[in-house]
One Martini backbone bead per residue (centre of mass of N, CA, C, O) as a GRO file, in nm:
protein
  170
    1UNK     BB    1   7.626  -4.030   3.246
    2UNK     BB    2   7.335  -3.852   3.197
    3UNK     BB    3   7.024  -3.851   3.083
    4UNK     BB    4   6.781  -3.705   2.948
    5UNK     BB    5   6.467  -3.700   2.969
    6UNK     BB    6   6.205  -3.795   2.805
    7UNK     BB    7   5.957  -3.663   2.634
    8UNK     BB    8   5.602  -3.686   2.604
    9UNK     BB    9   5.629  -3.460   2.402
   10UNK     BB   10   5.608  -3.386   2.095
   11UNK     BB   11   5.766  -3.278   1.850
   12UNK     BB   12   5.732  -3.053   1.605
   13UNK     BB   13   5.824  -3.244   1.380
   14UNK     BB   14   5.625  -3.473   1.440
   15UNK     BB   15   5.368  -3.310   1.406
   16UNK     BB   16   5.416  -3.210   1.118
   17UNK     BB   17   5.441  -3.488   0.993
   18UNK     BB   18   5.157  -3.589   1.072
   19UNK     BB   19   5.000  -3.367   0.923
   20UNK     BB   20   5.115  -3.423   0.641
   21UNK     BB   21   5.026  -3.716   0.618
   22UNK     BB   22   4.724  -3.666   0.655
   23UNK     BB   23   4.691  -3.474   0.416
   24UNK     BB   24   4.785  -3.670   0.196
   25UNK     BB   25   4.563  -3.877   0.251
   26UNK     BB   26   4.328  -3.685   0.183
   27UNK     BB   27   4.420  -3.617  -0.104
   28UNK     BB   28   4.415  -3.904  -0.211
   29UNK     BB   29   4.122  -3.960  -0.152
   30UNK     BB   30   4.010  -3.725  -0.325
   31UNK     BB   31   4.142  -3.812  -0.591
   32UNK     BB   32   4.010  -4.089  -0.600
   33UNK     BB   33   3.717  -3.988  -0.602
   34UNK     BB   34   3.745  -3.813  -0.859
   35UNK     BB   35   3.825  -4.047  -1.047
   36UNK     BB   36   3.563  -4.207  -1.011
   37UNK     BB   37   3.371  -3.991  -1.109
   38UNK     BB   38   3.496  -3.947  -1.385
   39UNK     BB   39   3.460  -4.241  -1.484
   40UNK     BB   40   3.152  -4.248  -1.457
   41UNK     BB   41   3.085  -4.008  -1.639
   42UNK     BB   42   3.215  -4.124  -1.890
   43UNK     BB   43   3.045  -4.376  -1.911
   44UNK     BB   44   2.770  -4.241  -1.929
   45UNK     BB   45   2.827  -4.086  -2.188
   46UNK     BB   46   2.907  -4.318  -2.373
   47UNK     BB   47   2.640  -4.471  -2.346
   48UNK     BB   48   2.461  -4.244  -2.473
   49UNK     BB   49   2.609  -4.235  -2.745
   50UNK     BB   50   2.558  -4.531  -2.820
   51UNK     BB   51   2.249  -4.504  -2.809
   52UNK     BB   52   2.227  -4.292  -3.026
   53UNK     BB   53   2.358  -4.456  -3.257
   54UNK     BB   54   2.133  -4.697  -3.210
   55UNK     BB   55   1.844  -4.550  -3.139
   56UNK     BB   56   1.798  -4.570  -2.788
   57UNK     BB   57   1.904  -4.265  -2.741
   58UNK     BB   58   2.036  -3.981  -2.544
   59UNK     BB   59   2.230  -3.734  -2.396
   60UNK     BB   60   1.975  -3.564  -2.290
   61UNK     BB   61   1.912  -3.761  -2.046
   62UNK     BB   62   2.143  -3.624  -1.860
   63UNK     BB   63   1.976  -3.385  -1.807
   64UNK     BB   64   1.890  -3.162  -1.607
   65UNK     BB   65   1.622  -2.965  -1.573
   66UNK     BB   66   1.837  -2.712  -1.477
   67UNK     BB   67   2.007  -2.707  -1.719
   68UNK     BB   68   2.258  -2.553  -1.890
   69UNK     BB   69   2.286  -2.430  -2.240
   70UNK     BB   70   2.563  -2.339  -2.439
   71UNK     BB   71   2.596  -2.168  -2.743
   72UNK     BB   72   2.859  -2.100  -2.915
   73UNK     BB   73   2.905  -1.821  -3.097
   74UNK     BB   74   2.729  -1.752  -3.441
   75UNK     BB   75   2.470  -1.876  -3.429
   76UNK     BB   76   2.121  -1.864  -3.441
   77UNK     BB   77   2.142  -2.030  -3.134
   78UNK     BB   78   2.324  -1.848  -2.977
   79UNK     BB   79   2.309  -1.930  -2.631
   80UNK     BB   80   2.140  -1.944  -2.325
   81UNK     BB   81   1.982  -2.224  -2.175
   82UNK     BB   82   1.831  -2.265  -1.859
   83UNK     BB   83   1.694  -2.531  -1.964
   84UNK     BB   84   1.611  -2.826  -2.094
   85UNK     BB   85   1.341  -2.744  -2.228
   86UNK     BB   86   1.445  -2.495  -2.382
   87UNK     BB   87   1.648  -2.650  -2.555
   88UNK     BB   88   1.458  -2.862  -2.683
   89UNK     BB   89   1.246  -2.659  -2.800
   90UNK     BB   90   1.456  -2.446  -2.955
   91UNK     BB   91   1.654  -2.686  -3.091
   92UNK     BB   92   1.618  -3.001  -3.109
   93UNK     BB   93   1.335  -3.031  -3.232
   94UNK     BB   94   1.377  -2.843  -3.480
   95UNK     BB   95   1.611  -2.999  -3.587
   96UNK     BB   96   1.476  -3.282  -3.619
   97UNK     BB   97   1.247  -3.159  -3.818
   98UNK     BB   98   1.487  -3.129  -4.053
   99UNK     BB   99   1.499  -3.448  -4.044
  100UNK     BB  100   1.489  -3.770  -4.197
  101UNK     BB  101   1.778  -3.838  -4.078
  102UNK     BB  102   1.921  -3.862  -3.806
  103UNK     BB  103   2.173  -3.799  -3.624
  104UNK     BB  104   2.500  -3.953  -3.591
  105UNK     BB  105   2.758  -4.044  -3.394
  106UNK     BB  106   3.129  -3.993  -3.402
  107UNK     BB  107   3.351  -4.064  -3.172
  108UNK     BB  108   3.677  -3.938  -3.094
  109UNK     BB  109   3.640  -3.818  -2.787
  110UNK     BB  110   3.688  -3.874  -2.422
  111UNK     BB  111   3.703  -3.654  -2.138
  112UNK     BB  112   3.795  -3.679  -1.785
  113UNK     BB  113   3.756  -3.444  -1.498
  114UNK     BB  114   3.606  -3.479  -1.242
  115UNK     BB  115   3.312  -3.290  -1.338
  116UNK     BB  116   3.433  -3.329  -1.634
  117UNK     BB  117   3.321  -3.352  -1.986
  118UNK     BB  118   3.461  -3.427  -2.312
  119UNK     BB  119   3.320  -3.413  -2.649
  120UNK     BB  120   3.430  -3.545  -2.959
  121UNK     BB  121   3.232  -3.503  -3.264
  122UNK     BB  122   3.061  -3.651  -3.528
  123UNK     BB  123   2.781  -3.577  -3.761
  124UNK     BB  124   2.513  -3.753  -3.939
  125UNK     BB  125   2.265  -3.676  -4.195
  126UNK     BB  126   1.925  -3.610  -4.320
  127UNK     BB  127   1.737  -3.404  -4.477
  128UNK     BB  128   1.418  -3.321  -4.595
  129UNK     BB  129   1.571  -3.243  -4.887
  130UNK     BB  130   1.817  -3.480  -4.905
  131UNK     BB  131   2.055  -3.364  -4.763
  132UNK     BB  132   2.346  -3.366  -4.626
  133UNK     BB  133   2.462  -3.375  -4.281
  134UNK     BB  134   2.750  -3.206  -4.136
  135UNK     BB  135   2.927  -3.221  -3.814
  136UNK     BB  136   3.125  -3.069  -3.559
  137UNK     BB  137   3.181  -3.142  -3.204
  138UNK     BB  138   3.198  -2.970  -2.875
  139UNK     BB  139   3.143  -3.092  -2.548
  140UNK     BB  140   3.084  -2.938  -2.223
  141UNK     BB  141   3.064  -3.095  -1.910
  142UNK     BB  142   2.885  -3.056  -1.605
  143UNK     BB  143   2.869  -3.269  -1.318
  144UNK     BB  144   2.597  -3.412  -1.104
  145UNK     BB  145   2.490  -3.699  -1.001
  146UNK     BB  146   2.488  -3.798  -1.322
  147UNK     BB  147   2.440  -3.498  -1.424
  148UNK     BB  148   2.383  -3.241  -1.628
  149UNK     BB  149   2.428  -2.882  -1.542
  150UNK     BB  150   2.645  -2.804  -1.773
  151UNK     BB  151   2.675  -2.660  -2.110
  152UNK     BB  152   2.909  -2.654  -2.388
  153UNK     BB  153   2.887  -2.560  -2.742
  154UNK     BB  154   3.055  -2.663  -3.041
  155UNK     BB  155   3.033  -2.551  -3.393
  156UNK     BB  156   2.944  -2.529  -3.724
  157UNK     BB  157   2.769  -2.250  -3.810
  158UNK     BB  158   2.737  -2.263  -4.115
  159UNK     BB  159   2.597  -2.538  -4.139
  160UNK     BB  160   2.371  -2.478  -3.943
  161UNK     BB  161   2.251  -2.216  -4.073
  162UNK     BB  162   2.177  -2.346  -4.338
  163UNK     BB  163   1.973  -2.545  -4.228
  164UNK     BB  164   1.787  -2.345  -4.066
  165UNK     BB  165   1.720  -2.156  -4.330
  166UNK     BB  166   1.636  -2.380  -4.558
  167UNK     BB  167   1.459  -2.541  -4.338
  168UNK     BB  168   1.150  -2.641  -4.251
  169UNK     BB  169   0.981  -2.759  -4.017
  170UNK     BB  170   0.773  -3.064  -3.985
   0.00000   0.00000   0.00000
């Protein structure tokens, strides 16, 4: 009995298997790269929050100049600020001018996946009229090349609105 000669052309099954294996390898490489980026973004955010708590920096240093910041909900400052400077000028600086002791964060959790980082934290400070200020925040960052390019912020609008309307910036 004679055998049929082996073909030098790969079978369709071998080709499909090779393509699938290569695709899985690329997916694993992509997932690994995304995990490294997420881990680095998380570390960068945690470091800025620790600096904020220590009084040596702020998370706003992570904002790209053209970063948009959206304050969700129904606070008196709820809207989208199209640039870092708009947000700092219209919200952060006037907020800080209402505080005699600036707020310090107490981070409850930081979660990162791909280009997203979510920070849940509480913050306390003292207003210029001597009353304590407390609020809880959830910030959602989209990051690119180590900078925040888009942020969405949630917080207790009642506490914030009370501070904003009761105290004139100094």
